N, C-alpha and C positions, 0 to 999 in steps of 0.2 A: 520545866527547869526550876530548881530550888531557888529560894529567896536570897541565899548567900552564895557568892561565887568569888573566885579569884579573878581579878581583872589584870591581865598581863599586858602591859603597854609596851614591852620591848625596851629598846635602848634609845628611844627618841624623845625622852621626857625633857631634855634640856632645850631642844629645838621646838617642841610642840606642847609645852606645858599648858597653854590656854585651851587647846583642843582636849587634852586629857582631863582637865578639871571639868570642862563642859560635859564630856562623856560620862564621868562619874555622876554628875547631877542628873543627866538624862536617864541613866540606869536607875537611879533612886526614884525618879518620877515614875518609872515603869514598875516599881515595886521590887527592885533588886538591890541588895546591899553588897557592893563590891569591896573586896579587899585588894587594893592596888599593889602590884609588885612590878619591878622592872629595873632597868639600868644594867650596867656591866655584869652584875652578879646573877642576872637572869637572862643572859644572852642566849639566843637560839643557836648560835654558831655560824650563821650565814656569813658574817663578815670575815670568817676564817675558812671559807670553803676551799681555798687553795691549799690549806694545811689540814689534812684530814684528822690527824691526831689532836690538834688543838680544837677543831670544830667538834669532834666526838666528845672530848672532855667537857666542853661547855654544855653540849646537849645533855649529857648524862647528869651533870650537876643540876641543871635547871629542872629536868624531869624529876629527879630525886626530891628537890624542894617542893614541887607540886604534889608529889606522892605523899609527902609528910604534912601537907596543909590540911586543916580540918575540913575545908570545903572540897567537895569531890567533883567540882566543875570549874573549868578554866575558860574565861571569855577572852578571846584575842582581839587585838585592835590592828596591829601592823600586819599587812598581808604577807610580808616576807616571813614573819614569825609563824603565822598560821600555816603557810605552805611548808615550812621547815618542820613544824611539829608533826605533820602527817607523813611527810616523805623522807625525813631524815632522823629526827630526834628519837622517835619511838622505835626506830630500828635498833638502837643501841641500849635503850633502857625502857622496859615495859612500863606503861602508865597504869595507874589505878584510878584514873579520872577521865571524864569526857571533856571535850572541848568544842567550842562553837565560836564563830566570828560575831562581833558585836552587832552587825547588821541582822544576823539571824535571830539573835536574842531580842533585839528591840522590835523586829518585825512580828515575832510571836506574841508580843505584848502591845501591839500598836493600838488596839482598842482601849487599853488602859491609858496609853499616852494621849489618845484623842480626847479623853475626858478631861485632861489637864490643859488642853489647848483652848484657852478662852479668849485670847487676844488675836484679832485678825491682823495678818501681815499681807498687805496687797502687793504681791510680787509675782512676776512671771519668770520662771527659772528654767535653765537648761542643765541637765546632768552631764557632767564630763565623764563619759563612759569609756571603759577599756574592755577588751575581750580576751585578755590573757590570764585572768584569775579563774582558773578552771575549778578550783576547790569549792568555791561558793559563787552562785549566780547572783552577785550583789546588785547588778543594775536594776532589775525589777523590784528588789527589796527596797532600795533607796527611793525609787519612784513611789512605791506604796507609802513609805514613811513620810515623804514630803507631802503626800496627798492628805494626810490627817491634819495638817496645819491650816487653819481657816484663812482663806484669802490667797493661799499660794496656788498658782496654776503652773503645772509642769508641762513643758513643751517636749513632746516625744520626738526623737529623731533616730535614724538608723546609724548615724555617725558614731564610730567607736575607734579609739586609738589602739594600735597593737601593743602587746605587752601588758602586764598588769599594773604598771605604774609608768609615768612619763620618764622616769630615770632609765628605763630600759632603752629608750631612744637616744640617750645622751651620747652614746658611742658613735652615733651617726648624726652629726650636727644638722645636715640638710633635712633629714627625716624629722628631727625634732622641730625645726623651723616650719616645715610644711604642715606638720600635724597641728601646731599652734595656730598657724594662719587659717587652716581649715576649720578649726574649732571656733575661731572668732567669726568666720564667715557664717557658720551655722547659727551662732548666737544672734547675729544680725538678721539672718533670714527668719528666725523664730521671734524676733523682736523681744528678746528677753531682757530683764533688768539685771539678772545675775547668772553666773555660771557656778554650779555647785559641784565641787570636787568630792570624790569618795574617799580617796586615800591621801596620804600626806606627801606624795611626790608626784 
């Protein structure tokens, strides 16, 4: 991957600005210079899936902006945006760039990140896994990335929630409640200090 990329953070910046700022700094530590873009002007169209014309218009405009960018690689953060790029957006506007999820980019440079990890953090953590994000096998990537942090011990478990984000379960309140309870049970069984979430929902 080139040193300069477009960092596409989607439309979640107002709710997750702290995470996005941290993501930019981690990419820089890995030797990547991100050009952050996002917000309504770079929408993937998924919020308008029920209105195909509106979703198509958003998708086309966003891909056109990426095509015009000097960087030829786009790094995604939001799983919905990543999924929509591969399954919807590029069906309406041909891309002249490649794209990868941030976990893939950081995983490829984890040795470089490991060199920067000089402070020990004595924590035992559990990764909050999902099995619905078929586009990228993020669970093992995140486990590997956590393993480069000195002092962090990752508890491996088979437990994984359905859907690629917890918001998938919101339509079934009891399912959401049961999933959360099970995650807490697994965390206690593993005697973890923290539960690490992968996505923003």
